[in-house]
C-alpha positions, -999 to +999 in steps of 0.1 A: +879-424-376+894-391-367+891-377-331+888-342-320+919-334-300+904-304-283+880-325-263+848-313-280+819-335-289+825-360-317+815-352-353+806-374-382+824-377-415+805-348-430+815-325-401+779-323-385+773-334-350+762-370-345+727-378-329+711-408-314+686-418-341+665-439-318+658-409-295+650-387-325+625-413-338+608-414-304+605-376-303+590-376-338+565-403-329+554-384-298+549-352-318+529-370-344+504-383-318+471-361-317+469-342-284+438-348-262+410-323-271+403-300-243+371-280-241+378-243-244+376-225-211+344-205-206+350-168-208+336-148-180+307-126-190+319-091-197+311-067-168+291-037-178+310-006-182+307+021-156+289+043-180+263+016-188+257+009-151+250+046-145+227+047-175+205+018-165+191+033-133+182+065-151+165+045-178+145+025-152+134+057-135+122+071-168+103+039-177+087+035-143+052+050-141+050+081-119+032+074-087+009+100-073+018+111-038-004+096-011-019+129+001-030+138-034-048+105-039-065+109-004-075+144-012-089+134-046-110+106-032-125+125-003-130+156-025-148+135-051-170+120-024-180+154-010-188+166-045-210+136-050-229+145-018-236+179-032-248+164-065-271+140-047-285+169-026-291+189-058-310+160-074-329+155-041-341+192-042-352+189-078-372+158-070-390+174-041-370+154-015-381+120-028-346+106-024-349+109+014-372+079+015-341+058+008-328+066+043-327+040+071-361+030+084-355+009+115-368-026+116-384-022+082-374-045+053-377-017+029-355+004+052-326-020+048-316-003+016-310+028+038-279+011+052-263+017+017-278+050+008-284+070+040-249+085+043-254+100+008-286+119+018-291+150+039-322+168+052-313+202+036-284+223+025-276+235+060-273+198+071-249+191+043-228+222+048-224+215+085-211+180+077-187+191+049-157+204+068-153+176+093-160+151+065-132+165+044-107+167+072-114+134+090-119+115+058-086+128+044-067+118+076-083+084+075-071+078+039-037+094+044-022+065+062-031+041+034-058+042+008-067+005+010-067+005+048-087+038+049-113+025+024-117-008+044-121+012+076-148+034+059-167+003+047-167-011+082-180+022+097-206+024+070-220-010+077-218-010+115-234+025+117-262+015+093-270-019+109-269-005+144-292+023+134-316+000+116-318-022+147-322+005+174-331+037+156-368+036+166-397+026+144-415+052+124-383+073+118-360+078+089-323+084+094-301+101+068-268+120+067-231+114+066-226+121+103-223+084+111-193+082+088-178+114+105-182+099+140-167+067+128-137+083+113-133+104+145-133+074+167-110+055+143-084+082+143-085+086+181-081+050+191-061+036+162-027+044+176-034+025+208-041-007+189-012-003+164+012+009+192+023+037+169+036+068+186+028+089+155-008+077+153-013+082+190-001+118+187-024+123+157-053+109+177-047+133+205-047+162+182-079+151+165-095+147+200-085+182+210-099+197+178-131+175+174-136+159+208-165+182+215-185+163+188-186+133+210-214+148+230-235+139+199-233+103+210-258+110+237-296+112+232-315+143+239-315+165+208-347+164+187-341+155+151-306+143+156-298+106+149-277+099+180-280+062+171-262+069+138-235+088+157-231+061+184-229+032+160-207+051+137-182+056+165-185+019+174-177+010+138-146+032+140-134+014+170-141-020+154-123-009+122-092+003+142-091-030+161-096-052+130-070-035+109-044-031+137-031-067+136-023-064+099-006-031+103+015-043+132+025-074+112+035-052+082+056-030+105+074-060+120+082-074+086+096-041+075+118-039+106+131-075+100+140-067+064+159-035+075+178-055+101+187-082+076+199-057+051+225-042+075 
């Protein structure tokens, strides 16, 4: 066997480098073994592009139904109610005032229907015209803070005024007119802020009192042909409505404040 005199690695007879065959076989065997199957790594969901993220809010705004402003809804409701009163009065005139018999007749079973219908009836056009302006203004302000709350307050005033008048209105009389509602809304707006502890509602109540506070003299008896009982129990109904609805309003305000604090 020839040796390399330069000290390099030994070569075989063919001039190629010599290898350890056992090691080569071990490497081949290892390469021939199937590798363990690994599940492919889950790819993260592609993030929306900046253009797409800008486009989605605009699309949501277009698809969302347009909500009518609160003041428009309140004005539409109270305006429609006033128009209905004029329509009822027109029909009453055409029927020779026969509708007026559906007013409240105290302590009469037939007069119980008047609890529902009396606020829709008036003695004449002058009576209705005198009630129209305060009805529109006070009714609008009552509904402005929330349609559902305002309608519930109106229902409470309607029932309390009617029931109180039926009980204490005096036998042999018939009570008609929307003035019970007007006095109820007036009292509701004046005292509501003190129950809800809302500065804005207290200020509104003071303004309403300064403008319409003189009407409160109508709570006292003395004027012939005026249903002071309807005025009085309408105002009582307004106070009851303000008290009954104040707890829910305070709770809703506290919940809103907590969500705002948690979002910070």
